[in-house]
N, C-alpha and C positions, 0 to 999 in steps of 0.2 A: 455482438453487433448485428443489426437487423439484416444486413445483406449477406450474412453467412461467412463473411471474410474474417470477422473478429476485429478487435481493436489493433491499430497499427503499432501501438506501444502501450505500456501500462506502468504503474508505480507500485512498489511494495513499500509500505509505511511501517517504520519501527519507531518506538518512543525514544526520543532524545538521540536519535541517530539520523544519518542522511536519508532522504528519499532515494530509493533505488529505481531507476528507469530500466525497463527490460522489454524485450520482444516476446509477447505471450505465446506466439506460435512456436518459437524455437527455444524460449527461455534464455536467450542470449542477453547478458548484462550489458547495458549501454553506458550508464554513468551514475554517479552519486551526486545528489544535490543537497548541500548543507543549508538547512534553514533552522532558525531558532524562534520559538515563541516563548516569551517570558511572562511570568505571572506578576504583573505590575501592581496587583492589589495586595501583595505581601511585602510590606516594607522591611520586614525582618525575616531571617531565615533564608531558605532556598528561593531563588527567583525562578526556578524551573517549574513549569506546570506539572501536575500529576501525570503519570504515564498515559492514562486514558484520555485526559484533556489534551495532551500533546499530540496524540494520534488524531483526535477529532479536529484539532486546529489545523493540522496539515491537510487532512481530508477536505475540510471546509475551504481552505485556501486554494487547493487544487481544483475543486469543483466550482468555486466562485470566480477565480481569476488565475487560471493555470499559467498563462503567459507571464503575468507579473511576478508570480512567486518563483517561477523557474528563472526568469531574467535577473531577479535580485539574489538568487542563491549562488553560493560558491560551488562550482562544478568541478568534480574530480573524476578520474577514471575509476572503474569498479575496483574495489579491494583496498582503497585508502583507509577507510574507517571500519568497514564491515567485511569480514572474511567471505570471499565469493563462495566457498564451500557451504557456509551457513545459509547464504542467500539461495543457492541452488537447492539445498535441503528444504528450505521453507517454501520455495516455489513448487517442489515436488509434493509437499504436504498439501499445499493449496490446490494443486491439480487433483490429488486424491479426494479432497473434500468436495471439490466441484463435481467430480464424476459421481460420487456417492449421492450428492444432492440431486443431480439429474436423474439418476436411477430411481431415487425415491419419488421424484415428481412424476416420472413415467408410470410408476406402480400406483400412484395416487396415495402415497404415504401421508398420513396425517388427516386423511379424509375419512369420514364415517359413512359406510354404505347405507343407503336408504333401506327402511324396513320393507 
């Protein structure tokens, strides 16, 4: 966030699982939001989108109209469908990745020095 405070809340997106709302500063889990995006172009076989498309559809829905997608979702307390230990592990991994990315940016990783 631009003011240095960070986002008040965030979502962790899993394919074919609920959206997980959490507090980024504390990693406290808030709730699970069950949403489904079906592949209506496939009249036969699985109606589920491929994993990557499911994640993309959830991300697009959240960034396009977060209020509508959350209001239409079935909300549950954390742990109903996804083990909170797994979510905390994934949030820890995400934090490690973000720290490494910031370190690389500070060092100018990926840039080529001028001759």
